[in-house]
Phi, psi and omega in degrees: 000136181289144180302322181295317179297319179297317180298316179298318180296321179296316180297314179298320179297317179295318180296318180294321176296318180301310181294327178297314181292322177298318178297319179298318180297317180296320178297318180296322179294322180291323182281324185229068181293330182291330179291326179295317180295320179298320179295320179295318181298317181293328178294319179296319181295321184286337183270000000 
């Protein structure tokens, strides 16, 4: 396998993983918006 082809496959793989995790986060925010607010409040208290 050519190094350039391997590099392209690695980049595409990383991008697909990145978009997958972003999609999961957006779904969790839509399903549990109150948990996100609770997390922000606790962050303010700890700082």
